C-alpha positions, -999 to +999 in steps of 0.1 A: -066-331-061-031-328-076-003-306-063+008-278-086+039-284-107+069-266-092+081-237-113+115-238-129+127-213-103+118-235-074+134-265-091+165-245-097+166-234-061+160-270-048+187-285-071+212-257-062+207-260-024+233-288-018+260-269-037+251-236-020+254-253+014+288-266+005+299-232-008+286-215+023+309-238+044+340-226+025+359-195+035+344-164+019+374-157-003+374-191-021+347-185-047+360-151-058+396-163-060+385-194-079+365-173-104+394-148-108+418-177-114+395-191-141+390-156-156+428-151-158+432-186-174+405-176-199+422-144-208+458-156-208+453-190-225+440-183-260+432-219-269+402-242-261+411-246-224+410-208-220+377-206-237+363-233-215+375-215-184+357-183-196+326-204-203+327-219-168+330-183-153+301-172-174+278-201-165+287-197-128+278-160-129+246-168-148+236-194-122+243-169-094+223-142-112+193-165-116+194-174-079+197-138-067+173-123-092+145-115-068+168-098-044+187-077-069+175-042-079+168-035-116+200-015-121+221-044-106+203-068-129+211-048-160+248-046-150+249-083-144+232-091-176+256-068-195+286-086-180+272-121-188+264-110-224+299-096-228+314-129-216+291-149-238+302-128-268+339-134-260+333-171-256+313-173-288+339-153-308+368-174-294+349-206-303+342-194-338+378-184-345+395-216-332 
């Protein structure tokens, strides 16, 4: 009898666990400040480094959304999806214009 193949969600959770443990050991203010710094770099630096900073913020928020999806209410999910979609639009438009 073979064991069932783990779902993509369980694989995501398992592969994220080491990074989440490290993040949990940091002071609570580190991640928001780091994301805010990257967001400011993305807004203030119009070239490729700014676009990459925005992309990193977007991917981090998407990763956190996927991990927290079961615990977030539908209205919270919609808001998070809108923010990620807006950031993806900004990143795509900046990549296409550079």
